C-alpha positions, -999 to +999 in steps of 0.1 A: -130+090-175-098+076-160-092+089-125-062+079-104-071+077-068-044+070-042-056+034-039-053+028-076-018+043-077-008+021-048-021-010-066-001-001-098+031+004-077+026-029-060+020-048-093+050-031-109+071-040-078+061-076-081+066-078-119+099-058-122+115-063-088+127-038-062+161-034-078+149-024-113+118-004-103+137+030-098+154+026-132+120+018-149+104+048-132+132+071-145+128+057-180+090+062-179+095+097-166+120+106-193+097+092-220+068+113-206+090+144-205+101+139-241+065+134-252+054+166-234+083+185-250+073+172-284+037+181-279+046+216-268+070+221-298+042+210-322+017+234-306+042+262-308+049+255-345+011+255-351+007+288-332+035+304-353+020+293-386-016+302-375-016+330-349-054+333-348-057+297-336-077+293-304-059+282-273-058+244-265-082+249-236-107+267-258-105+239-284-111+213-257-140+234-244-155+237-279-152+199-284-170+192-252-197+218-258-204+229-294-228+255-280-198+273-265-183+276-300-215+291-313-217+315-284-181+327-290-188+331-327-219+351-319-199+375-298-177+386-328-186+422-336-191+436-370-159+457-366-138+425-363-150+412-397-129+421-427-146+429-460-143+404-488-117+416-512-135+400-541-166+421-537-162+458-547-180+485-528-193+464-500-183+464-464-187+435-441-219+439-422-236+461-449-268+447-463-271+440-500-287+470-516-301+471-551-284+494-576-308+523-582-299+525-619-305+488-625-337+476-642-362+459-619-359+421-620-385+402-641-409+381-621-418+346-633-456+341-638-472+321-610-472+284-614-506+267-617-515+247-587-534+222-608-513+194-621-520+169-648-527+133-637-499+110-646-505+089-677-508+052-671-499+026-696-525+002-707-515-034-708-533-061-728-552-086-706-531-117-698-497-100-701-472-123-684-451-093-672-479-081-648-479-112-626 
């Protein structure tokens, strides 16, 4: 990962000073700072718009943590209690977290007969001797 130590920053400043010159360096630094500020404002505005449209969206820090460690995402999903789950509106008479229970008035399901473990040997085709397609 990119780390900026004081020595690296000093080298960048010296190279910029040599390339741009001492008279234009402050102006260039202001332009870079203004562009960085505009970029950060745009990113914050986009994040705020996303949070307004999807309020249950995890925080940016959580998303970064989940991307670095998928196990953290699985741990957080495992901590969701049954009370936080909402029932599926398409299924009548069931609550989230309830086990599927058979209807006491329904007939018992029919079981298929067991399949024989013996299988027939595959049929092989007999070719006449000297068939040119076999070579």
